[in-house]
N, C-alpha and C positions, 0 to 999 in steps of 0.2 A: 680639514674637515670637508667631507663630501656629502651633499644633501640631495635627495630626490624629492620632487614635488609632482603629484598627479593633478592635472587640471580637469575639472568636470563641473559643468554648470547644468542646471535643470531647465525645464520648460523647452525641451527640444521639439521643434516644429515638425520635423520629418519623421521621427521615430520616437514615440513617447518613452521617457525613462530609459533611454538606450544604454546609459552607463551602468544600469542595474540589471540588464538582461543577463541571464545566467547561461553560461556555456560550460558543460561538464561540471555542473553544480556550483560554479563560482561566477560572480559578476565580472564584468570587464574591469571594474575598479580593483577587485580582489586579485585578478590575474596580474595587473600592473603592480600592485602592492607586493605580491610574492616575487615578481621578477626583481624589483628593487631590493627587497629584504634579503634575497638570496645572492645578491651581488656583494662580494667581500669588500668592495671599496666604498660602499654606501654606509654612512654612519647614522643618518636619520631619514625617515620618510614622512612626508606630509601630503595632504590633499588640500587644494584650493577649491572651494565651492560655496555657493549661496543657497543651495537646495536643501530643504529640511530632510528629505528622504535620503539623499546622498550622504549628508552629514551623519544621520542616524546609522546608516549601514556602515559607514566608514569607521565611526567610533566603535561599533560593535566588533569589528575585526581588528581593532587596535591602531587605526590610523590617527595621527594627530591632525587637527583641522586648522587651516587658515581660512577664516570666514571672509568670503569675498563680498564686497558691497554690491547692491543691486545694479548700480550704474555700470559695473564691470561685468555684468551677467546678461547683457542684451544680445540679440542675434547679430548685431553689427559691431559688437565690441572687438577691438583690436587685441590680438593675443599678446602683443608687446606691452600693452597697458596692464594686462593681467599679470604678466611676468614682472613688471616694475613694482606692482603692489606686493607680489610675493617676495621680491628682494627686500623691499622696505620692511615687511613684517619679519622676515628671517633675521634681519640685522638687529631687531629688537630682542631677539632670543639668543642668538649665537654670536660669538666673537671669532674672528679669523676664519671665515668661510673660504675654502679653496675653490670648490666647484659646486655648481647647482645643475642638476639634471632635471629637465622638464619632461614628463611623460603624459601623453594624452589619455584621458579617461574613456575614450570611445574606440580604443583598439586593444587587442590582447596580444598582438604579434610583436612582442618584445621579450627577449630572454635576458637572464643575468649577464650572459656573455656580451650581448649588445651594449648594455650599460657599461660594463667593465671596459670594453674596447673603446667606447667614446671617452671615458675618463682617462684611460691610458693615452689615447691620442692627444688629449688636451695637455696632459702632463709630460708629453714627450719632448717638449721644447719650450723655451721662453717665448719663442716667436708665435706659438700656437695660442689662439684666443679661445677656440671652441671646436666642437666636433658634432656633426649630425649624420644620421644614417641617410643614405641615398641609394637609388637604383639607376643603372645605366639604360637609357632609352635609345633604341634604334627605330623600332616600329613607330614609336610615338615621338619621333624627332621633330623639332619645330619646322624643319624644311618640308615636312609632309603635312603640316597642319593646314586646315581649310576653314573657311567661314561661309555663311549663307548671305549672299548679297541682297540688295534691296529688291531685286527681281525674283528672289527665291531660288537662285542657282548657286552652286558651289564655286568658289574661287580660292586661290592661294591666300592664306592668311597673311603671309609675309610679302606677297606679291613678287616672289622670286621666280624667275623664268629658267627653263631647261634644267630642272633638278633631276639628277640621276635617280633611277629607281633602285639602284644597288645600295642597300643600307650601309654596307661596309665602306662606302665612299665618303660617308659623312663624318665630320668631326664628332668625337664622343660628346654626349650631353647627358646630364644627370638631373634627377628630380628628387626632392625631399620625399621620403616614403612613410611619414607619420610615426617614425621611431623616436629614439631619444634625441633631445637637444641638450648638450652639455656645454657649459661655458664657465670660464674663470670669473669669479666675482670681481676681481680687479679689472678685468677687461671690460666687463659690463659697465662698471662705473666710469672707466676711462672713455668709452665710446658712446655712452648713453645719450649725450647731446648731439654728437655728430651722426650717429646712427649709420655706421659704416658696414653693417652686416650684408651678406650676400642676398640679393633679391629683397623680398619683403621682410626677411627675418633679421631685422636690424640688431636685435638683442644678441646675436651670435658674434658681434664685434667684427673686427677687420679680417683676421686670418682664421678661416674655418676649415678644419681638416676633415675630409670626407671619410665615412665608414660605409663602404659599398656592400649592400646586401642584394639577395636575389629578388627580382620582381616575382610576385607582388607581395612581398613579405609584410610590408607595413600598412596594409589596407585598413582604413577606419570604417565605421559603419554609418550608413545613411538610410538603408532600407533592409528588408528581410533577406534579400539575396546576399548582402554583405555579412549579415549574421551567420548565414549558412556557410559562407566561405571561411569565416573566422572559426566556426565549429570544425570544419574540415581541417584547417591548419592546426588547430589545437590537438586533434585526434591523430593526424597522419603525418604532419611535417615537422612540428616543433622539435 
């Protein structure tokens, strides 16, 4: 059994009710719901939320709700703690869950194929624990990163000297792009204590297989410019 869960909390400080903003007549949540619902490998779709407006709109379009406690709905709440709560709640409802796919409620840049590809990656080998969408960065490579020092001037963030300006000379580097996180239930349980996932995404367990997408496919929304980019993607690129 493969389950998808959209995560969406209320009380957004940067852009009010951003999960419910409508693009092409549908909220971000509804776009994510349709992507999951139209993936042939997904058996059930849920949403995790604490917000009464999000819950109301979700139930209206047929989404099953995992009610999230307020302590897991704060600005500084760790997404891993939210996912742990999701896993615990799903275990009360379903037996023998194979994979769980987490979808963010503040992006619509996910297609059924993205979800299917991540699930397929996870099931491709016993050695694979999870799969997430990423994009390859060269312009935004860590070797090119800078910070503003105490005197107000730019300096190398990594303090690396004599970095080549030729982007092709750098080792390939990848960033998570706000798309699907798919993980095996058994892998999550196995590595939950050790937290061996790549970077801060410990719930992805030890061996995470990448699904590479185009930049900037997985942009989420923080302001009105992001909303307009999402609208452009929905109308012209999807």
